[in-house]
C-alpha positions as CSV (number, residue, x, y, z in Angstrom):
1,M,-25.5,81.2,14.9
2,D,-23.4,78.5,15.2
3,L,-20.9,78.9,17.7
4,H,-18.0,78.1,15.5
5,I,-19.2,80.8,13.0
6,I,-18.7,83.3,15.8
7,K,-15.4,82.2,16.9
8,K,-14.0,82.5,13.5
9,T,-15.5,86.0,12.9
10,L,-14.0,87.1,16.4
11,F,-10.6,85.5,15.6
12,V,-10.3,87.7,12.3
13,L,-11.7,90.8,13.7
14,F,-9.0,90.5,16.2
15,F,-6.2,89.2,14.6
16,V,-6.1,90.1,10.9
17,P,-5.5,93.8,11.7
18,L,-2.6,92.7,14.0
19,F,-1.1,91.1,10.7
20,T,-1.8,93.9,8.3
21,N,-0.2,96.5,10.4
22,A,2.2,95.1,12.5
23,Q,3.4,98.2,14.0
24,Y,0.8,100.4,14.9
25,T,-2.1,98.4,16.9
26,D,-5.4,99.7,17.9
27,V,-4.5,98.9,21.6
28,I,-1.5,100.3,23.7
29,N,1.5,98.1,22.9
30,S,3.8,98.3,26.2
31,N,7.1,96.9,27.6
32,R,5.6,97.0,31.0
33,P,6.0,95.2,32.9
34,G,9.5,93.7,33.2
35,R,12.5,95.3,31.7
36,A,12.9,93.1,27.8
37,V,11.5,95.4,25.5
38,S,9.6,94.8,22.5
39,A,11.1,94.8,19.0
40,Y,8.1,96.4,17.5
41,A,7.6,100.1,17.9
42,V,4.8,102.3,19.1
43,G,3.8,103.6,15.7
44,K,4.1,106.9,14.0
45,N,3.0,109.8,16.0
46,V,2.0,107.8,19.1
47,A,3.5,109.2,22.4
48,Q,3.5,107.2,25.0
49,V,4.7,106.9,28.8
50,E,5.3,103.9,31.1
51,V,5.9,104.2,34.8
52,G,6.7,102.1,37.5
53,L,6.8,102.4,41.3
54,V,9.8,100.2,42.9
55,Y,10.1,99.1,46.3
56,E,13.2,97.0,47.1
57,Q,14.9,95.2,50.1
58,Q,18.6,94.7,49.8
59,D,21.1,92.5,52.3
60,N,24.8,92.0,51.7
61,A,26.3,89.3,53.4
62,S,29.7,90.3,52.2
63,I,29.9,93.7,53.9
64,N,27.3,92.9,56.5
65,S,24.8,95.7,55.6
66,D,20.9,96.3,55.0
67,S,19.2,98.2,52.6
68,N,16.0,99.6,51.7
69,I,15.2,101.4,48.1
70,F,12.3,103.5,47.0
71,G,12.3,104.7,43.3
72,A,10.6,105.0,40.2
73,D,11.3,103.9,36.6
74,F,10.2,105.4,33.7
75,S,10.2,105.3,29.9
76,I,9.2,108.0,27.2
77,R,8.5,106.3,23.7
78,Y,7.5,108.3,20.5
79,G,7.1,107.0,17.1
80,L,9.5,109.0,14.9
81,L,9.1,109.4,10.9
82,F,7.9,106.1,10.2
83,E,6.3,103.0,11.3
84,T,9.2,101.1,12.3
85,L,11.3,103.7,14.2
86,E,11.3,104.8,17.9
87,I,12.9,107.4,20.1
88,N,13.0,106.1,23.4
89,Y,14.4,107.8,26.8
90,E,14.5,105.1,29.7
91,G,15.5,106.0,33.5
92,T,15.6,104.5,37.1
93,F,15.8,107.6,39.8
94,I,16.2,105.8,43.3
95,N,16.7,106.6,47.2
96,Q,19.1,103.7,48.8
97,N,19.2,103.6,52.8
98,I,22.1,101.7,53.7
99,T,22.7,100.6,57.0
100,F,26.1,99.2,58.0
101,T,25.9,96.9,60.9
102,D,29.2,96.1,62.0
103,L,30.1,99.9,62.0
104,G,26.7,101.3,63.1
105,T,26.4,103.9,60.3
106,D,23.9,104.8,57.8
107,E,24.5,106.4,54.7
108,T,22.2,107.7,51.6
109,R,22.6,107.4,48.2
110,T,20.3,109.2,45.5
111,D,20.4,109.1,41.9
112,F,20.0,107.7,38.5
113,S,20.9,103.9,38.6
114,R,19.4,103.9,35.0
115,N,19.9,106.7,32.3
116,R,19.6,106.5,28.8
117,L,18.6,107.5,25.5
118,G,18.4,105.8,22.1
119,L,16.5,104.7,19.0
120,K,15.0,101.3,17.9
121,Y,14.3,100.3,14.2
122,L,12.9,97.3,13.2
123,I,15.1,95.4,10.5
124,F,13.1,92.5,9.9
125,D,9.2,91.6,10.2
126,P,7.9,88.1,9.8
127,F,3.9,89.2,9.7
128,K,5.4,92.1,7.3
129,N,3.4,90.2,4.2
130,P,-0.4,89.5,5.3
131,E,-0.7,86.7,2.7
132,N,1.8,84.6,4.6
133,N,0.1,85.0,7.8
134,K,-3.6,84.9,7.1
135,P,-5.7,82.6,10.0
136,N,-7.2,79.4,8.8
137,L,-11.0,80.0,8.9
138,Y,-12.0,76.6,9.0
139,S,-9.4,75.0,11.8
140,W,-9.4,76.5,15.4
141,R,-6.6,73.8,15.8
142,A,-4.4,75.1,12.8
143,N,-4.5,78.6,14.4
144,N,-3.7,77.9,17.9
145,V,-1.2,75.0,18.0
146,F,2.4,75.5,18.2
147,Q,3.9,75.9,14.6
148,W,7.8,76.0,13.7
149,K,7.3,79.0,11.8
150,N,6.4,81.1,14.6
151,L,9.6,80.8,16.1
152,I,10.8,83.1,13.4
153,P,10.9,86.3,15.5
154,A,11.0,90.1,14.3
155,V,14.3,91.5,15.1
156,S,15.0,95.1,15.5
157,L,18.6,97.2,16.2
158,Y,18.8,99.8,19.1
159,A,21.7,102.1,19.0
160,G,22.0,105.0,22.0
161,A,23.9,106.2,25.1
162,T,24.1,105.9,28.8
163,F,24.5,109.6,30.5
164,N,25.9,109.6,34.1
165,L,25.7,113.3,35.0
166,G,27.3,114.7,38.1
167,E,28.6,112.6,41.0
168,N,26.9,109.9,40.6
169,P,27.2,107.4,43.7
170,F,26.2,103.9,42.0
171,Y,28.5,104.7,39.3
172,V,31.9,106.5,40.2
173,G,34.2,107.3,37.6
174,D,31.9,106.5,34.6
175,P,32.5,109.3,32.2
176,T,29.1,111.6,31.4
177,V,28.3,109.7,28.2
178,S,29.0,106.2,27.2
179,P,27.6,104.3,24.0
180,R,24.9,101.4,24.3
181,A,23.7,98.8,21.5
182,A,21.2,96.3,22.0
183,I,19.1,93.7,19.3
184,A,15.3,92.9,20.6
185,T,13.7,89.8,19.3
186,Q,10.0,88.8,19.5
187,S,8.3,85.3,18.5
188,R,4.4,85.3,18.7
189,L,4.3,81.3,19.5
190,S,0.6,81.2,19.4
191,P,-2.1,83.8,19.7
192,R,-1.6,83.7,23.4
193,F,2.1,83.4,23.8
194,V,4.7,85.7,22.6
195,L,8.4,85.3,23.5
196,I,10.5,88.3,23.4
197,S,14.6,88.5,24.2
198,N,17.2,91.3,24.4
199,F,20.8,91.1,24.1
200,A,22.5,94.2,25.2
201,Y,26.1,96.0,25.4
202,D,26.1,98.9,27.5
203,R,28.7,101.4,29.3
204,I,30.8,100.7,26.0
205,G,34.3,101.8,26.3
206,T,34.3,102.3,30.0
207,D,36.3,100.9,32.9
208,F,33.1,98.6,33.5
209,P,31.4,97.9,30.4
210,E,28.3,95.6,30.7
211,L,26.8,92.5,28.9
212,S,23.0,91.7,29.4
213,Y,20.1,89.8,28.3
214,A,16.7,89.4,29.1
215,V,14.4,86.9,28.1
216,S,10.6,87.4,28.4
217,L,7.5,84.9,27.9
218,S,3.8,86.4,27.9
219,H,0.6,84.7,27.9
220,A,-3.0,86.2,27.2
221,F,-6.0,84.7,29.2
222,K,-9.3,84.1,27.5
223,D,-10.4,87.5,28.6
224,P,-7.8,89.2,26.7
225,K,-7.4,92.2,29.6
226,W,-5.6,90.3,31.4
227,S,-1.8,88.6,30.9
228,V,0.9,87.2,32.9
229,F,4.8,87.0,32.3
230,I,7.7,85.4,33.3
231,E,11.2,86.9,33.0
232,N,14.9,86.5,33.3
233,Q,17.6,89.0,33.0
234,G,21.6,88.4,33.1
235,I,24.0,90.9,34.0
236,K,27.6,90.3,33.4
237,S,30.3,93.5,34.6
238,D,33.5,93.6,37.1
239,R,31.1,96.1,38.6
240,Y,28.1,94.0,38.9
241,S,27.0,90.7,38.0
242,D,23.7,88.6,38.6
243,I,20.4,86.7,37.5
244,L,17.1,87.9,38.2
245,L,13.6,86.3,37.9
246,R,10.8,88.2,37.6
247,S,6.8,87.4,37.5
248,G,3.7,89.4,37.3
249,V,0.4,90.4,35.4
250,A,-1.2,93.6,33.8
251,Y,-4.7,94.5,32.8
252,L,-5.6,96.5,30.2
253,V,-8.0,99.1,31.4
254,S,-8.7,101.1,28.1
255,P,-7.3,100.6,24.7
256,D,-4.7,103.4,25.8
257,F,-4.2,102.5,29.4
258,Q,-2.7,99.4,31.0
259,A,-1.5,98.7,34.7
260,D,0.8,96.0,35.8
261,F,2.2,94.8,38.8
262,H,5.4,92.1,39.6
263,L,7.7,90.9,42.1
264,G,11.2,89.7,41.6
265,S,14.4,88.5,43.2
266,N,18.0,87.0,42.6
267,F,19.9,84.2,43.5
268,K,22.5,85.3,45.6
269,N,23.5,86.8,48.9
270,S,26.1,89.9,47.9
271,P,23.9,91.2,47.7
272,S,20.3,89.2,47.9
273,R,17.4,91.4,46.3
274,I,13.6,91.2,46.7
275,F,11.5,94.0,44.9
276,A,8.2,94.8,43.9
277,V,6.8,97.1,41.4
278,L,3.4,98.7,40.6
279,G,3.5,100.5,37.0
280,F,1.0,101.9,34.2
281,S,1.3,102.7,30.9
282,Y,-0.6,105.4,28.9
283,R,-0.3,106.4,25.1
284,L,-1.5,109.6,23.3
285,D,-2.3,108.3,19.9
286,F,-1.9,111.0,17.0
287,H,-1.6,108.1,14.7
288,K,-3.0,108.3,11.7
289,D,-3.0,105.5,8.5
290,K,-1.5,106.5,5.5
291,L,-4.1,106.7,2.2
292,V,-3.1,105.1,-0.9
293,A,-4.9,106.1,-4.0
294,I,-7.5,103.4,-5.5
295,E,-5.2,103.2,-8.9
296,D,-2.1,102.6,-6.4
297,Q,-3.8,99.7,-4.5
298,K,-3.4,96.1,-5.4
299,G,-6.5,93.7,-5.6
300,G,-4.7,90.4,-5.8
301,Q,-1.3,88.7,-6.2
302,N,-1.0,90.0,-10.2
303,G,-2.0,93.4,-9.1
304,K,-5.0,95.4,-9.8
305,I,-8.3,93.6,-10.4
306,S,-9.1,93.2,-14.1
307,K,-12.1,94.6,-15.6
308,N,-13.7,91.1,-16.7
309,S,-12.4,88.8,-13.9
310,A,-15.8,88.3,-12.1
311,K,-17.3,87.1,-15.4
312,K,-14.3,84.9,-16.0
313,K,-14.6,83.1,-12.9
314,Q,-18.6,82.4,-13.4
315,K,-18.0,81.1,-16.9
316,K,-14.9,78.3,-15.2
317,K,-17.6,77.5,-12.7
318,K,-20.3,76.7,-15.2
319,K,-18.1,74.7,-17.0
320,K,-16.8,72.5,-14.0
321,K,-20.7,71.9,-13.3
322,K,-21.2,71.0,-16.7
323,D,-18.3,68.6,-16.9
324,K,-19.1,66.8,-13.9
325,I,-22.6,65.7,-15.3
326,D,-21.6,65.4,-19.0
327,F,-21.2,61.5,-19.8
């Protein structure tokens, strides 16, 4: 069999399902690695857990202190009511051991550095209409080169709250609950490149509101089980401001299980940060496709297929052939 025909067939098998159902996919859709979250939900009745084990080294030149941080970050996601809606609980629980060099004293801080619950809803999907996004079966280049329309992103809105329970040493004086809002975009630049961006306003109404962004670029290798990413995150607040850079890899162990690893650091010394995260994502797939009755299905652009449509096409073809040889 011709190699080009095999490539075209594989392309259709793998990517057409992605176009026809942009929310639910046969393969796990994880926000890991990194902090930027996808614009898409996991799919109705899909439960997903994403966990990372964190180690971080911090040195703060302004107060002459060193610290080691061990912890775990996690996300529990569930597709609620319909394909475009997701409820998401995110958290990071850490233990920080600080040594103040000038004073010769140690201090331990243990609590949530991130603890929030919210809803994400997809408001725009450029791949919603599969007719406008069919792959070109006759041109590999047309399907793989950059096109300006690929910059049009899927867009979702997030609304939720950040929780500060008890005497949290990382957020002294913050209220128990404060609102959080965010917007997430996702552009499929090519079959192998995906660009994700997030913009968030957190701890709204507190003494230290926080603005942040995250921009992530992912690339899938020829072996689609492997992918790499690079991410830039910025945080702006009167309590803490920083710019972080992350990069790492992810490996698809099975359709429902993904493992990942990444490294990251910042660009200042108050504090300087370097960290490593080893994580995994696992989903419980209870999704069921919605059945559509035959009489409600559309067989073409003009609705149902007419009874004599095949005969009409045959007549037109015969007429064209006749016209070509008719002098």
